[in-house]
C-alpha positions in Angstrom: 112.7 -22.0 73.8 113.5 -20.6 70.3 112.1 -17.3 71.3 114.4 -17.1 74.3 117.4 -18.0 72.3 116.5 -15.3 69.7 116.0 -12.7 72.4 119.4 -13.6 73.9 121.0 -13.3 70.5 119.6 -9.9 69.9 120.8 -8.8 73.3 124.3 -10.0 72.5 124.3 -8.1 69.2 123.1 -4.9 70.9 125.7 -5.2 73.6 128.5 -5.8 71.2 127.5 -2.7 69.1 127.7 -0.5 72.1 131.4 0.2 72.2 131.3 2.9 74.9 129.9 2.5 78.4 128.8 5.2 80.9 131.5 7.8 81.5 133.6 6.5 78.7 134.8 7.9 75.4 136.2 6.3 72.3 138.0 8.4 69.7 138.0 6.6 66.3 140.3 8.4 63.9 141.1 8.2 60.3 144.4 9.8 59.0 144.4 8.8 55.3 147.7 9.5 53.7 149.6 10.1 56.9 152.4 7.6 57.3 152.6 4.9 60.0 154.2 5.9 63.2 153.2 9.6 63.3 152.2 10.6 66.8 148.7 11.6 67.9 148.5 13.3 71.3 145.3 13.9 73.3 145.7 17.1 75.2 143.8 19.3 77.7 144.5 22.8 79.0 144.4 23.8 82.7 141.7 26.5 82.9 143.6 28.3 85.7 147.2 28.2 84.6 146.7 27.6 80.9 149.3 24.8 81.0 148.9 22.0 78.4 148.8 18.5 79.6 149.2 15.3 77.5 146.6 12.7 78.5 147.4 10.0 76.0 149.7 9.3 73.0 149.1 6.8 70.2 150.6 6.2 66.7 148.9 6.2 63.3 148.7 2.7 62.0 147.4 2.0 58.4 145.8 5.4 58.3 143.9 5.0 61.6 144.2 5.6 65.3 142.1 5.0 68.4 142.0 6.5 71.9 139.9 5.2 74.8 139.3 6.6 78.2 137.1 7.8 81.0 135.3 11.2 81.0 132.9 12.5 83.6 131.7 15.7 81.8 132.1 17.4 78.4 135.1 19.7 77.9 137.2 21.1 75.1 140.3 19.1 74.3 142.7 19.0 71.4 144.3 16.3 69.3 147.8 17.2 68.3 149.1 15.6 65.1 152.8 15.3 64.5 154.0 17.2 61.5 153.3 16.0 58.0 155.3 17.2 55.0 155.1 21.0 54.5 153.1 21.6 57.8 154.0 23.1 61.1 155.8 20.7 63.6 152.6 19.9 65.3 149.0 20.7 64.4 146.2 21.0 67.0 142.6 19.9 66.3 140.0 21.2 68.8 137.0 19.0 69.7 134.7 18.3 72.7 135.6 15.3 74.7 132.4 13.7 76.0 130.7 10.3 76.6 130.3 8.4 73.4 132.2 7.5 70.2 133.9 10.5 68.6 134.9 10.2 65.0 137.8 12.4 63.8 138.6 12.4 60.1 141.9 14.2 59.6 142.4 16.1 56.3 146.2 16.0 55.9 146.1 18.7 53.1 144.0 21.2 55.1 143.9 20.5 58.8 141.1 23.2 59.1 138.9 20.9 57.1 139.3 18.0 59.6 135.8 16.8 60.5 134.8 15.8 64.1 131.4 14.1 64.6 129.7 11.2 66.3 128.5 12.8 69.5 125.8 15.5 70.0 128.0 18.3 71.2 130.6 17.7 68.5 128.0 17.6 65.7 126.6 20.9 67.2 130.0 22.4 67.4 130.6 21.7 63.7 127.3 23.2 62.7 127.7 26.2 65.0 131.1 27.0 63.5 129.7 27.0 60.0 126.9 29.4 61.0 129.3 31.8 62.7 131.5 31.8 59.6 128.5 33.0 57.6 127.9 35.8 60.1 131.6 36.9 60.0 132.0 36.5 56.3 131.6 40.2 55.6 134.6 41.0 57.8 136.7 38.3 56.1 135.7 39.6 52.7 136.5 43.2 53.6 140.0 42.1 54.7 140.6 40.1 51.5 139.3 42.8 49.2 141.3 45.6 50.8 144.5 43.9 51.7 146.4 45.1 48.6 145.1 48.6 49.0 146.2 48.7 52.6 149.6 47.4 51.8 150.1 50.0 49.1 148.9 52.8 51.3 151.3 51.7 54.1 154.2 51.6 51.7 153.4 55.1 50.3 152.4 56.4 53.7 149.0 57.5 52.4 147.4 58.3 55.7 144.1 59.3 54.1 143.6 55.8 52.5 144.8 54.1 55.7 142.4 56.0 57.9 139.5 55.4 55.5 140.1 51.7 55.4 140.6 51.5 59.2 137.3 53.3 59.7 135.5 51.0 57.3 136.9 48.0 59.0 136.1 49.3 62.5 132.5 50.0 61.5 132.1 46.6 59.9 133.8 44.9 62.9 131.2 46.5 65.2 128.3 45.3 63.1 129.7 41.8 62.9 130.3 41.8 66.7 126.7 42.7 67.4 125.4 40.1 64.9 127.8 37.4 66.4 126.6 38.2 69.9 123.0 37.9 68.8 123.8 34.5 67.2 125.5 33.2 70.3 122.5 34.3 72.5 120.0 32.8 70.2 121.9 29.5 70.0 122.1 29.2 73.8 118.3 30.0 74.1 117.4 27.2 71.6 119.9 24.5 72.5 119.5 23.7 76.2 121.3 20.3 75.8 124.4 21.6 74.0 127.7 22.0 75.9 128.4 25.0 73.7 125.4 26.7 75.3 126.8 26.6 78.8 130.1 28.1 77.5 128.1 30.9 75.9 126.2 31.6 79.1 129.5 31.6 81.0 130.7 34.3 78.6 127.5 36.3 79.1 127.8 36.0 82.9 131.3 37.6 82.7 130.3 40.3 80.2 129.4 43.6 82.0 127.3 44.7 79.1 125.2 41.5 79.0 121.5 41.4 80.2 121.9 39.6 83.5 118.2 38.6 83.7 118.4 37.1 80.2 121.7 35.3 81.2 120.0 33.9 84.3 116.9 32.8 82.3 119.0 31.0 79.7 121.1 29.3 82.4 118.0 28.1 84.3 116.7 26.6 81.1 119.8 24.4 80.5 119.8 20.7 81.0 120.7 19.8 84.6 123.8 17.9 83.6 125.3 21.0 82.0 124.7 23.0 85.2 126.9 20.5 87.0 129.9 20.9 84.7 132.8 23.1 85.7 131.5 25.8 83.4 127.9 25.5 84.8 129.2 25.7 88.4 131.2 28.8 87.5 128.1 30.5 86.0 126.0 29.7 89.1 128.7 31.2 91.3 129.0 34.3 89.2 125.2 34.8 89.1 125.1 34.4 92.9 127.9 37.0 93.2 126.1 39.4 91.0 122.7 39.0 92.7 124.2 39.3 96.2 124.3 42.7 97.9 127.8 44.2 98.2 129.6 43.3 101.4 128.9 45.9 104.0 126.4 47.7 101.8 123.8 47.7 104.5 126.2 48.6 107.3 125.8 51.9 109.1 128.4 54.6 108.2 131.3 54.9 110.6 130.5 57.2 113.5 126.8 56.8 113.1 125.7 55.2 116.3 122.1 55.7 115.6 
């Protein structure tokens, strides 16, 4: 009898710790230093029209906020934070809305340093962004190091210096572009469960310069749940379109009865 009671107690504890059920999300946010009553808006963007839609609105209370809801598949959303002193009227924080508990720790002094974690895709998104920053650092460094020289050259109308800097920037931009594309492809190849991967493959499918066979191979390796997302369905449709013969390609020329 004691064993049965113990097992029931364990089951109750496990159930109580599971805050999020199937097809549900819970955003647990901290907004340290942000005064009570500031508005937090959960938003989404229509992929066709680009229109922004507010899904939920809550208020910061004692440095915290919470948003619950239903979600059937992962997708990018934003949290919009009402202005804090010295900031823009509203600041948007991108993240991936998906099943699970999502933790958002807002940095009021530098919104770009806000941390989103708690679910697989959001953890991956944070790591991926850091890796891409490393790849693109050369480009950022070039801009920082040559900003003053460019400003001076523009003021004095020194076309020789301007052209030299522009050529250097263009060359570096091309190198970073190639390295970034390779990074994206490698990520998608090695992370079949990440929502980021299906978005990368979608970009590849719409890129005329991409290797369509590689795109198809990576897509086929993705987890089935990702293939069923809106992005996954769009990729499948695009691949079908690419692999299908052109309409009328096999039709006989007009006037050729034979």
